[in-house]
C-alpha positions as CSV (number, residue, x, y, z in Angstrom):
1,M,-11.6,12.6,-16.5
2,I,-14.7,10.4,-16.9
3,P,-16.0,8.1,-14.1
4,D,-16.4,4.7,-15.9
5,D,-18.2,1.6,-14.6
6,I,-16.4,-0.6,-17.1
7,A,-13.2,-1.8,-15.7
8,P,-10.0,-2.1,-17.6
9,E,-9.5,-5.3,-19.6
10,S,-8.5,-8.3,-17.4
11,H,-8.4,-6.3,-14.1
12,D,-9.2,-8.2,-10.9
13,D,-10.5,-11.1,-13.1
14,P,-11.9,-13.7,-10.7
15,D,-11.8,-16.4,-13.4
16,I,-8.0,-16.2,-13.9
17,S,-6.6,-19.7,-14.4
18,V,-4.0,-21.4,-12.3
19,E,-1.8,-21.5,-15.3
20,A,-2.2,-17.8,-16.1
21,W,-1.5,-16.9,-12.5
22,R,1.6,-19.0,-12.3
23,R,2.8,-17.4,-15.6
24,L,2.4,-13.9,-14.1
25,N,3.6,-14.8,-10.6
26,A,6.3,-17.4,-10.9
27,P,7.2,-18.9,-7.5
28,P,10.9,-18.9,-6.6
29,K,12.9,-21.8,-8.0
30,A,13.7,-24.6,-5.6
31,R,17.4,-23.7,-5.4
32,N,16.4,-20.2,-4.3
33,W,13.9,-21.2,-1.6
34,L,16.4,-21.6,1.2
35,R,18.2,-18.3,0.1
36,D,14.9,-16.4,0.3
37,R,14.0,-18.0,3.7
38,M,17.3,-16.8,5.1
39,R,16.8,-13.3,3.6
40,T,13.3,-13.1,5.2
41,F,14.6,-14.3,8.6
42,R,17.4,-11.7,8.6
43,F,15.3,-8.9,7.4
44,L,12.5,-9.3,10.0
45,R,15.1,-9.4,12.8
46,S,17.2,-6.4,11.5
47,P,16.8,-3.0,13.1
48,A,15.6,0.0,11.2
49,R,18.4,1.8,9.4
50,E,17.1,5.1,10.7
51,T,14.2,6.3,12.8
52,L,12.8,9.8,13.2
53,L,9.8,10.0,15.5
54,P,9.0,13.7,16.3
55,G,7.2,13.8,19.6
56,G,8.3,10.2,20.5
57,G,5.3,8.5,18.8
58,R,2.8,9.4,21.5
59,A,-0.1,9.4,19.0
60,F,0.6,5.8,17.8
61,S,-1.5,4.2,20.6
62,D,-4.6,5.6,18.8
63,A,-3.7,4.7,15.3
64,V,-0.8,3.7,13.0
65,I,-1.2,4.5,9.4
66,A,1.9,3.1,7.6
67,S,2.9,4.2,4.2
68,V,5.5,2.2,2.3
69,A,7.7,4.5,0.2
70,F,9.7,3.2,-2.7
71,N,12.0,5.5,-4.7
72,R,9.5,8.4,-5.2
73,P,9.9,11.4,-2.9
74,D,7.5,13.3,-5.2
75,M,4.7,10.9,-4.4
76,I,5.5,11.0,-0.6
77,E,5.5,14.8,-0.6
78,W,2.0,15.0,-2.0
79,Q,0.8,12.1,0.1
80,I,2.0,13.9,3.3
81,H,0.2,17.1,2.2
82,L,-3.1,15.4,1.5
83,I,-3.0,13.2,4.6
84,R,-2.5,16.2,6.7
85,R,-5.3,18.1,4.9
86,H,-7.9,15.3,4.8
87,L,-7.3,12.3,7.1
88,A,-8.7,12.3,10.6
89,E,-6.0,9.9,11.8
90,K,-3.1,12.0,10.4
91,D,-1.2,12.0,13.7
92,G,-0.7,8.2,13.3
93,Y,0.8,8.5,9.8
94,V,4.4,7.1,9.4
95,V,6.5,6.9,6.3
96,F,8.4,3.5,6.1
97,D,11.1,3.7,3.5
98,N,11.6,0.6,1.4
99,S,13.5,2.4,-1.4
100,S,16.1,0.5,-3.3
101,R,18.1,3.7,-4.3
102,D,20.2,5.4,-1.7
103,E,19.6,8.9,-3.2
104,A,15.8,8.3,-2.9
105,R,16.2,7.3,0.7
106,V,18.1,10.5,1.5
107,A,15.5,12.6,-0.3
108,I,12.6,11.0,1.5
109,R,14.3,11.1,4.9
110,D,15.2,14.8,4.5
111,L,11.7,15.6,3.3
112,C,10.2,13.9,6.4
113,R,12.6,15.6,8.7
114,R,11.8,19.0,7.2
115,L,8.1,18.5,7.4
116,Q,8.3,16.8,10.9
117,V,6.7,13.6,9.7
118,P,7.6,10.3,11.4
119,Y,10.1,8.3,9.3
120,V,11.5,4.8,9.5
121,G,14.2,3.6,7.1
122,L,13.6,-0.1,6.7
123,P,16.6,-2.5,6.4
124,R,18.0,-3.2,3.0
125,N,15.4,-5.4,1.3
126,R,16.9,-8.0,-1.1
127,M,13.6,-9.4,-2.2
128,L,11.9,-8.2,-5.4
129,V,8.6,-6.7,-6.5
130,S,5.6,-8.2,-4.6
131,A,7.9,-10.3,-2.3
132,S,9.8,-7.1,-1.3
133,H,6.6,-5.2,-0.5
134,G,5.1,-8.0,1.5
135,L,8.3,-8.4,3.5
136,A,8.3,-4.7,4.2
137,L,4.8,-4.9,5.5
138,N,5.6,-7.9,7.7
139,W,8.5,-5.9,9.2
140,I,6.2,-3.0,10.0
141,A,3.6,-5.2,11.6
142,R,6.1,-7.2,13.7
143,N,8.6,-4.5,14.7
144,F,6.5,-1.3,14.9
145,V,2.8,-2.0,15.3
146,V,3.3,-4.5,18.1
147,V,5.3,-1.9,20.1
148,F,2.6,0.7,20.2
149,R,-0.5,-1.6,20.2
150,P,-2.8,1.0,18.4
151,S,-6.5,0.7,18.5
152,L,-6.4,0.5,14.7
153,F,-3.7,0.2,12.2
154,G,-3.4,0.1,8.4
155,F,-1.2,0.2,5.4
156,L,-1.0,2.5,2.3
157,D,0.9,2.4,-0.9
158,H,2.9,5.6,-1.7
159,D,0.7,6.4,-4.7
160,I,-2.7,6.6,-3.1
161,F,-4.1,10.0,-1.8
162,P,-7.2,11.1,0.1
163,T,-9.1,13.7,-2.0
164,G,-11.6,14.8,0.7
165,P,-12.3,14.5,4.4
166,F,-11.9,10.9,5.6
167,S,-11.9,8.9,8.8
168,V,-10.7,5.3,8.9
169,R,-12.2,4.9,12.3
170,E,-15.7,5.9,11.1
171,R,-15.4,3.5,8.2
172,M,-14.4,0.7,10.6
173,Q,-17.1,1.0,13.2
174,G,-18.0,-2.5,14.2
175,K,-15.6,-4.1,11.8
176,L,-12.3,-6.0,12.1
177,L,-11.1,-5.4,8.6
178,Y,-11.6,-2.6,6.0
179,G,-10.0,-2.1,2.6
180,R,-10.0,-2.8,-1.1
181,K,-11.0,-6.3,-2.0
182,R,-9.1,-8.2,-4.6
183,T,-10.4,-11.4,-6.2
184,D,-7.8,-11.9,-8.9
185,T,-7.0,-15.5,-7.9
186,P,-8.1,-18.9,-9.1
187,T,-8.6,-20.1,-5.5
188,P,-12.4,-20.8,-5.2
189,G,-14.0,-18.2,-3.0
190,G,-10.6,-16.6,-2.4
191,W,-10.1,-12.9,-1.8
192,F,-7.6,-10.7,0.0
193,L,-7.2,-7.1,0.9
194,W,-4.9,-5.1,-1.3
195,P,-2.2,-4.0,1.1
196,G,-2.0,-0.6,-0.5
197,F,-5.3,0.3,1.2
198,S,-6.0,-2.1,4.1
199,F,-6.9,-1.5,7.7
200,F,-7.3,-3.6,10.9
201,D,-8.9,-3.3,14.3
202,G,-6.4,-3.3,17.0
203,S,-7.7,-6.6,18.3
204,V,-6.2,-8.3,15.3
205,S,-2.7,-9.5,16.3
206,P,0.0,-8.0,14.0
207,R,2.1,-11.1,14.6
208,R,-0.7,-13.2,13.0
209,L,-0.5,-11.4,9.7
210,D,1.5,-12.3,6.6
211,F,1.5,-9.9,3.7
212,S,3.7,-12.1,1.5
213,P,2.4,-13.4,-1.8
214,S,0.8,-16.8,-1.5
215,Y,2.0,-19.2,-4.1
216,R,-0.1,-22.0,-2.6
217,F,-3.3,-20.0,-3.0
218,H,-2.2,-18.0,-6.1
219,M,-2.5,-14.5,-4.6
220,D,-0.4,-11.4,-4.9
221,S,1.2,-9.5,-1.9
222,G,-1.3,-9.6,1.0
223,G,-2.5,-13.1,0.0
224,G,-0.6,-14.7,2.8
225,N,-3.4,-13.4,5.1
226,W,-6.0,-15.5,3.3
227,P,-5.3,-18.8,5.3
228,R,-4.3,-16.9,8.4
229,L,-7.2,-14.5,8.8
230,Y,-9.4,-13.7,5.8
231,R,-10.7,-17.2,5.0
232,A,-12.3,-17.7,8.5
233,C,-13.3,-14.1,9.1
234,D,-17.0,-13.4,9.8
235,P,-18.3,-11.5,6.6
236,D,-20.2,-9.1,8.9
237,K,-16.9,-8.0,10.4
238,V,-15.4,-6.9,7.0
239,R,-16.1,-3.7,5.1
240,F,-14.9,-3.5,1.5
241,A,-14.1,-0.2,-0.1
242,D,-16.0,1.0,-3.1
243,K,-13.9,1.4,-6.2
244,R,-14.5,3.4,-9.3
245,W,-12.4,3.7,-12.4
246,L,-11.5,7.2,-13.7
247,R,-10.9,7.0,-17.5
248,F,-8.8,9.7,-19.3
249,G,-7.7,7.7,-22.3
250,D,-9.5,6.1,-25.2
251,G,-8.6,2.5,-24.5
252,R,-9.1,-0.1,-21.8
253,D,-5.6,-0.5,-20.4
254,E,-5.3,0.0,-16.7
255,F,-1.9,1.8,-16.9
256,R,-2.5,3.8,-20.0
257,D,-6.1,5.0,-19.7
258,Y,-7.2,5.0,-16.1
259,F,-6.7,6.1,-12.5
260,L,-8.6,4.4,-9.7
261,S,-10.8,5.9,-6.9
262,V,-11.0,3.8,-3.8
263,D,-13.6,5.3,-1.4
264,G,-12.6,8.7,-2.7
265,W,-8.8,8.0,-2.5
266,L,-7.0,8.6,-5.8
267,H,-4.7,5.7,-6.8
268,A,-2.2,6.3,-9.6
269,G,-0.8,2.8,-10.0
270,N,2.6,1.8,-11.2
271,A,4.4,4.7,-9.5
272,S,7.3,2.3,-8.7
273,H,7.7,1.5,-12.4
274,W,7.5,-2.2,-11.8
275,K,6.1,-2.1,-15.3
276,A,7.7,0.2,-17.9
277,P,5.4,3.2,-18.4
278,Q,3.8,3.2,-21.9
279,V,2.5,6.8,-21.7
280,D,3.2,9.8,-19.4
281,R,0.2,10.4,-17.2
282,R,1.7,13.2,-15.1
283,E,-0.5,16.0,-16.5
284,Q,-3.8,14.3,-15.8
285,F,-2.6,13.0,-12.4
286,I,-1.3,16.4,-11.2
287,A,-4.5,18.0,-12.2
288,L,-6.5,15.7,-9.9
289,L,-4.1,16.2,-7.0
290,R,-4.4,20.0,-7.4
291,Q,-8.2,19.8,-7.1
292,A,-7.7,18.2,-3.7
293,G,-4.6,20.1,-2.6
294,G,-6.0,23.5,-1.5
295,P,-4.1,26.8,-1.6
296,D,-1.0,25.6,0.3
297,Q,-0.4,22.6,-2.0
298,P,3.3,21.7,-2.7
299,D,5.2,22.6,-5.8
300,V,6.6,19.2,-6.8
301,R,8.6,18.2,-9.8
302,F,7.2,14.8,-10.8
303,E,9.0,12.0,-12.3
304,P,7.3,10.2,-15.3
305,L,4.2,8.3,-14.3
């Protein structure tokens, strides 16, 4: 695995055209707009399908670290292990299950129950890809974070893992926002925090946030926060994570030849198979997890990656 300062081709390209963005992120057709609005309304007002909070959630006033699971219990098992091993705010970690497959929900729920990890099964989500993920995050912010009013809260994808000791609170000292910056938008000066690694001071109102994709400003999930929060935020109150590409292939394709390190967190990418895998990266990925896992690491059978 070679640290590489040259990014994959076309990744986070700030000069992407409006036409190219629209081709890759087509907005819903006019006839589907009202349907999607109704689905969003119902989802945000629906109760969790199942909630398991060992200890009653007493730790959540200090921090809520929300991980959004999607059909990959193997990823969640390793994330639980490395969160417990390395993250200072591990007591605030919660798995929110947005899986589309019932068998995956059962496996993730049973895993969390066995390991005594807080688990919330989200309502059935009828949106797709980025819209589905953004809607799940909005549910968490408005139905969970607001209840506990933590002094800090944040969001993780299920395929990102701490590989050494880490404290979100230390990284956020004096800051309102912390996370991985994305600039892949044609909006002049536009940026947003990738919701797979984004954290907020508790003074930020969760009801103010919108993690939906922004078709107006041409941004992926998380971009809805640009007009609501990021655009007007004092730059001195934001800390952006350092990112470094880890290349194991010979080419320059993000999903064939690289993993990503975000302030020391290993991100696999495409674990949800939103894009059909072109190569199987399990061997290289598991080797990196094992380096961080310690002697009590889990024995997990991985799906293709």
